[in-house]
C-alpha positions, 0 to 999 in steps of 0.5 A: 500499500503506497500512499505516504506523501509525507514520510519516507519508509526507512529500511536497510533490509532488501527483503523489505524493499521488495514489500515496499515496491509491491512486487510479486516475489518470483515473478520480477522482470525489473532486474530483481531476483527472488528465491527462498531456500532452507539451510539447517531448517532455517529460511533464507530469502535471497534477493538479487539486484542484477542491473542499474534499473534494479538499483534505481527501483530498490535503492540498493547497489547491485549484488546479492542479499540474503535474509536469514530468518533466525527467529527468537534466538535468545529463546533457542535451545542448543540445536536451534542455536547451532542450526541458525549459526551454521545457516548464517555461516553457509550463507556467508561462505556463499558470498565471500566465495573463499575463506582461505588465507587471512580473513579480517572482521571489521566490527562496527558501531558504538559499544556503549549503546546497546542497539548499535553494539552488535559489532563490538559484541559480536567481536567478543564471541570471535576466535581470533588466531592470527596472533597464535600463528605468528607467535606459536605456528606449532600450537596453531597447527595443532588447534586446527584453526583458520587464520582470522584477525579483528578490528573494532572501528568504533565511531568517529566521535570517539576515534576521530576517524571514519570507520572506512579509514580504520578498516582500509588501513588494517586491510593495507597492513594485514593484506587479508584474503577477505573482509567481513563487516558487521553493523546494526541496521534499521528495519520497517517491521517489528516482526523482523527486529533482532530476528533476521540477519542480512548478508550481502556482497555489496558492502555497507555504509556505516550509520545508514540505519539511522540516517547518518551514512558514512563512507562505503565499505565494500569490495570496490573500496577495499580492493578484496572480497567483502561481505556485510552482516547486518542485524536490524536492531531499531525501527524508526518511529515514523516508519513503525507508525506508517507500517501499522497504519497501512495494515490497520487501515488498508483501503482507507487512504484518506484517513492515513493521510490525515493522520500523516498530517498530524504527526510531529515534523521531528518524529523521524529522529526517534527510534525504538528497540526491544524492551529486553534489548540487552539480552536479546542483542547479546544473544544475537551477537553470540550467534554472529560470533559463532557463525563467523567461527564456523566459517573461518574454523571449520570442524570447530563445535559449539562446545569447543567454542564455548571452551575457548572463549571462556 
C-alpha cells in the first residue's frame, strides 16, 4: 500500500524493499531476483539486484542479499542455536566465495549504546587466531584453526576517523584474503527486529540505519572480497507508525493521509528497540560470532567455542 506523501519508509533490508515496491516475489522482470531456500531448517530469502534499473527501483547497489530468519534466538535451545549459526555461516561462505588465507572481521558500531553494539559484541564471541599463528605456529597447527583477525572501528566521535579509514588501513597492513563487516541495521517491521540477519556482497555504509551514512565499505573500496553482516536492531518511529497504519487501515488512504499530517515534524529523529534489548542483542551477537567461527575455523563445535572463549 503506497500512499505516503509526507514520510519515507526507512529500511535497510532488501527483503523489505521488495514489499515496499509491491512486487510479486518470483515473478520480477525489472532486474530483481528472488528465491527462498532452507539451510539446516532455517529459511533464507535471497534477493539479487541485477542491473542499474534494479538499483534505481530498490535503492540498493547491485549484488546479492540474503535474509536469514533466525527467529527469537535468545529463546532457542542448543540445537536451534547451532542450526541458525550454521545457516548464517553457509550463507556467508557463499557471499565471500573463499575463506582461505587471512580473514579480517571489521566490527562497526558504538559499544556503549546497546542497539548499536552488535558489531563490538559479536567481536567478543569471535576466535581470533592470527597472533597465535605468528607467535606459535606449532600450537596454531595443533588447534586446527583458520587464520582470522579483527578490528573494532568504533565511531568517529570516539576515534576522530571514519570507520572506512580504519578498516582500509587494516586491509593495507594485514593484506587479508577477504573482509567481513558487522553493523546494526534498521527495519520497517517489528516482526523482523533482531530476528533476522542480512548478509550481502555489496558492502555497507556505516550509520545508514539511522540516517547518518558514512563512507562505503565494500569490495570496490577495499579491493578484496567483502561481505556485510547486518542485524536490524531498531525501527524508526515514523516508519513503525506508517507500517501499522498501512495494515490497520488498508483501503482507507484518506484517513491515513489525515493522520500523517498530524504527526510531529521531528518524529523521524526517534527510534525504538526491544524492551529486553540487552539480553536479545547479546544473544544475537553470540550467534554472529559463532557463525564466523564456523566459517573460519571449520570442524570446530559449539562446545569447543564455549571452552575457547571462556
